[in-house]
SEVORO-137668 format. One record per residue (C-alpha): x, y, z; residue in one letter. Coordinates in nm, 4 decimals. Example, Ala and Ser with C-alpha at 12.3 -4.5 7.8 and 13.67 -1.06 7.14 Angstrom:
2
{{1.2300, -0.4500, 0.7800}, 'a'}
{{1.3670, -0.1060, 0.7140}, 's'}
END
This chain:
164
{{-0.1378, 1.4248, -0.1603}, 'm'}
{{-0.4136, 1.1229, -0.2358}, 'e'}
{{-0.3811, 0.7807, -0.2611}, 'l'}
{{-0.4595, 0.7590, -0.6913}, 'k'}
{{-0.3093, 1.0795, -0.7368}, 'd'}
{{0.0794, 0.9783, -0.6515}, 'e'}
{{-0.0235, 0.6873, -0.8606}, 'i'}
{{-0.1062, 0.8981, -1.1252}, 'g'}
{{0.2796, 1.0899, -1.1509}, 'q'}
{{0.4263, 0.7779, -1.0439}, 'f'}
{{0.3191, 0.6228, -1.3360}, 'a'}
{{0.4479, 0.9268, -1.6236}, 'v'}
{{0.7668, 0.9266, -1.4151}, 'r'}
{{0.7883, 0.5778, -1.5429}, 'i'}
{{0.7079, 0.6215, -1.8791}, 'k'}
{{0.9775, 0.8429, -1.9079}, 'k'}
{{1.2342, 0.6147, -1.6855}, 'm'}
{{1.1940, 0.3277, -1.8664}, 'l'}
{{1.4081, 0.3632, -2.1854}, 'p'}
{{1.7280, 0.3680, -1.8608}, 'q'}
{{1.5555, 0.1044, -1.6647}, 'v'}
{{1.8161, -0.1787, -1.8218}, 'q'}
{{1.7898, -0.4571, -1.5084}, 's'}
{{1.6840, -0.6688, -1.2622}, 'e'}
{{1.8243, -0.4462, -1.0297}, 'd'}
{{1.7455, -0.1071, -1.1609}, 'l'}
{{1.4192, -0.2381, -1.2437}, 't'}
{{1.4076, -0.3162, -0.8336}, 'r'}
{{1.5070, 0.0236, -0.7359}, 'n'}
{{1.3523, 0.2988, -1.0085}, 'a'}
{{1.0199, 0.1222, -1.0266}, 'l'}
{{0.9893, -0.1262, -0.7307}, 'v'}
{{1.0601, 0.0102, -0.4005}, 'm'}
{{0.9267, 0.4321, -0.4832}, 'p'}
{{0.5571, 0.2086, -0.5047}, 'f'}
{{0.5792, 0.0343, -0.2523}, 'i'}
{{0.6775, 0.3644, -0.0771}, 'q'}
{{0.3868, 0.5264, -0.2213}, 'i'}
{{0.2188, 0.2248, -0.0805}, 'l'}
{{0.2887, 0.3710, 0.2858}, 'g'}
{{0.4688, 0.1191, 0.4021}, 'f'}
{{0.8546, 0.3587, 0.5095}, 'd'}
{{1.1742, 0.1768, 0.3324}, 'p'}
{{1.3163, 0.0638, 0.7836}, 's'}
{{1.0192, -0.1680, 0.7530}, 'e'}
{{1.1315, -0.2852, 0.3675}, 'v'}
{{1.4075, -0.5823, 0.3797}, 'q'}
{{1.6272, -0.5740, 0.0573}, 's'}
{{1.7115, -0.9108, -0.0271}, 'e'}
{{1.5763, -1.2069, 0.1619}, 'a'}
{{1.7723, -1.5279, 0.2595}, 'v'}
{{1.5506, -1.8190, 0.2477}, 'l'}
{{1.6694, -2.1321, 0.3342}, 'd'}
{{1.5925, -2.4301, 0.1123}, 'f'}
{{1.8811, -2.6853, 0.2695}, 'g'}
{{2.2188, -2.8129, 0.1516}, 'v'}
{{2.2983, -2.4656, -0.1449}, 'k'}
{{1.9582, -2.3793, -0.2105}, 'k'}
{{1.9298, -2.1005, 0.0036}, 's'}
{{1.7215, -1.7797, -0.2335}, 'k'}
{{1.7019, -1.4489, -0.1976}, 'k'}
{{1.2797, -1.2547, -0.1534}, 'v'}
{{1.3678, -0.9258, -0.3303}, 'd'}
{{1.2273, -0.7436, -0.0859}, 'y'}
{{1.0188, -0.8529, 0.2497}, 't'}
{{0.8370, -0.6511, 0.4648}, 'i'}
{{0.8205, -0.6669, 0.8311}, 'm'}
{{0.6093, -0.6635, 1.1027}, 'k'}
{{0.7786, -0.7403, 1.4623}, 'd'}
{{1.1197, -0.9215, 1.3010}, 'g'}
{{0.8566, -1.0906, 1.0678}, 'e'}
{{0.8145, -1.1443, 0.7162}, 'p'}
{{0.4893, -0.9775, 0.6243}, 't'}
{{0.4194, -0.9604, 0.2987}, 'i'}
{{0.7532, -1.0959, 0.0446}, 'l'}
{{0.7774, -0.8553, -0.2771}, 'v'}
{{0.9077, -1.0972, -0.5847}, 'e'}
{{1.0308, -0.8399, -0.9135}, 'c'}
{{1.1853, -0.9219, -1.1745}, 'k'}
{{1.2808, -0.6922, -1.5339}, 'h'}
{{1.0289, -0.5209, -1.6306}, 'h'}
{{1.0541, -0.6415, -2.0129}, 'n'}
{{1.0296, -1.0379, -1.7894}, 'e'}
{{0.6440, -1.2157, -1.8117}, 'n'}
{{0.5175, -1.2495, -1.5145}, 'l'}
{{0.3292, -1.5674, -1.6039}, 'd'}
{{0.6759, -1.8097, -1.5846}, 'i'}
{{0.7116, -1.6955, -1.2348}, 'h'}
{{0.3545, -1.6799, -1.0433}, 'd'}
{{0.5037, -2.0072, -0.8760}, 's'}
{{0.8386, -1.8889, -0.6826}, 'r'}
{{0.5560, -1.7313, -0.3826}, 'l'}
{{0.4775, -2.0480, -0.3407}, 's'}
{{0.8161, -2.1664, -0.2311}, 'k'}
{{0.9081, -1.8346, -0.0542}, 'y'}
{{0.5311, -1.8793, 0.1056}, 'f'}
{{0.6522, -2.2450, 0.2175}, 'r'}
{{0.9830, -2.0492, 0.4699}, 'k'}
{{0.8034, -1.7432, 0.6000}, 't'}
{{0.5580, -1.6650, 0.8037}, 'k'}
{{0.3805, -1.3888, 0.5060}, 'a'}
{{0.0946, -1.3969, 0.4496}, 'k'}
{{0.0945, -1.1404, 0.1164}, 'y'}
{{0.3258, -1.1593, -0.1900}, 'g'}
{{0.2977, -0.9113, -0.4936}, 'l'}
{{0.4934, -1.0305, -0.7732}, 'l'}
{{0.6305, -0.7777, -0.9930}, 't'}
{{0.7965, -0.6812, -1.2608}, 'n'}
{{0.7609, -0.3295, -1.2235}, 'g'}
{{0.5037, -0.2818, -1.4810}, 'l'}
{{0.2431, -0.5571, -1.3732}, 'v'}
{{0.1761, -0.5704, -1.0468}, 'y'}
{{0.0091, -0.8648, -0.9397}, 'r'}
{{-0.1262, -0.8976, -0.5846}, 'f'}
{{-0.1888, -1.2311, -0.3133}, 'y'}
{{-0.2491, -1.3465, -0.0465}, 't'}
{{-0.1632, -1.6908, 0.1232}, 'e'}
{{-0.4027, -1.8677, 0.1275}, 'k'}
{{-0.4048, -1.8373, -0.2733}, 'm'}
{{-0.0461, -1.8918, -0.3165}, 'v'}
{{0.0014, -2.2260, -0.1635}, 'r'}
{{-0.3547, -2.3943, -0.2382}, 's'}
{{-0.2524, -2.5923, -0.5764}, 'k'}
{{-0.5658, -2.5587, -0.7465}, 'k'}
{{-0.5856, -2.1014, -0.7748}, 'n'}
{{-0.3168, -1.9052, -0.7830}, 'q'}
{{-0.5488, -1.6134, -0.9864}, 'e'}
{{-0.3802, -1.2874, -0.7721}, 'p'}
{{-0.6787, -1.0926, -0.5573}, 'l'}
{{-0.5937, -0.8260, -0.8056}, 'f'}
{{-0.3958, -0.7355, -1.0428}, 'e'}
{{-0.3382, -0.4139, -1.3217}, 'f'}
{{-0.0283, -0.2268, -1.5089}, 'k'}
{{0.0911, 0.0611, -1.4131}, 'i'}
{{0.1416, 0.2098, -1.7037}, 't'}
{{-0.2596, 0.1898, -1.9295}, 'd'}
{{-0.4404, 0.1193, -1.5562}, 't'}
{{-0.5846, 0.4490, -1.4885}, 'k'}
{{-0.4384, 0.6083, -1.1113}, 'a'}
{{-0.8382, 0.6508, -0.9370}, 'a'}
{{-0.8821, 0.2895, -1.0552}, 't'}
{{-0.5571, 0.1526, -0.9301}, 'i'}
{{-0.5964, 0.2796, -0.6347}, 'a'}
{{-0.9456, 0.1923, -0.5115}, 'k'}
{{-0.8365, -0.1386, -0.6240}, 'm'}
{{-0.6066, -0.0738, -0.3621}, 'i'}
{{-0.7451, 0.0485, -0.1339}, 'e'}
{{-1.0423, -0.1634, -0.1788}, 'e'}
{{-0.7905, -0.4569, -0.0132}, 'h'}
{{-0.5686, -0.2167, 0.2475}, 'k'}
{{-0.5547, -0.4711, 0.5160}, 'd'}
{{-0.3848, -0.6948, 0.3297}, 'y'}
{{-0.1585, -0.3917, 0.3130}, 'f'}
{{-0.1663, -0.2077, 0.6565}, 'n'}
{{0.1400, -0.4384, 0.8054}, 'v'}
{{0.0930, -0.2526, 1.1432}, 'd'}
{{-0.1615, -0.0714, 1.2766}, 'h'}
{{-0.0236, 0.2443, 1.2369}, 'k'}
{{-0.1786, 0.5959, 0.9782}, 'q'}
{{-0.0292, 0.5188, 0.6501}, 't'}
{{-0.1722, 0.6463, 0.3400}, 'p'}
{{-0.3406, 0.2612, 0.2143}, 'l'}
{{-0.4773, 0.3218, 0.6750}, 'a'}
{{-0.6775, 0.6282, 0.6134}, 's'}
END
């Protein structure tokens, strides 16, 4: 199945299940993890709630970390689907300081914001590389954006839907 078709079907499922998604945890499991799998990542590559040490009693957990060779490559920060992501943009920059990850995704399961490590570390520009709302954007448009930037998300050079 083509990426655009998978995304289109997923967007339809989201609309149906959204009323039952009542917590951030359910948002992660019902909305975000399936999307990560659509991007071509196997659940074995995804570490849930990786702990980052920020000093005494300041450990923070990244919702999902996509790993390659034991190192974090993509950080995924999730919020409840009703939350506005604008107030959470700075969180990724803190996480990048504690990892070797190069890419990030901030999402509430409906809106997806993709970042590079350089964008997030820059104090000047924290605008995402691209952003879309999965239930409002045409699946073909989302697939085109992802495919145009597939190198950012192809953490190991095996064939995935993004590496076609």
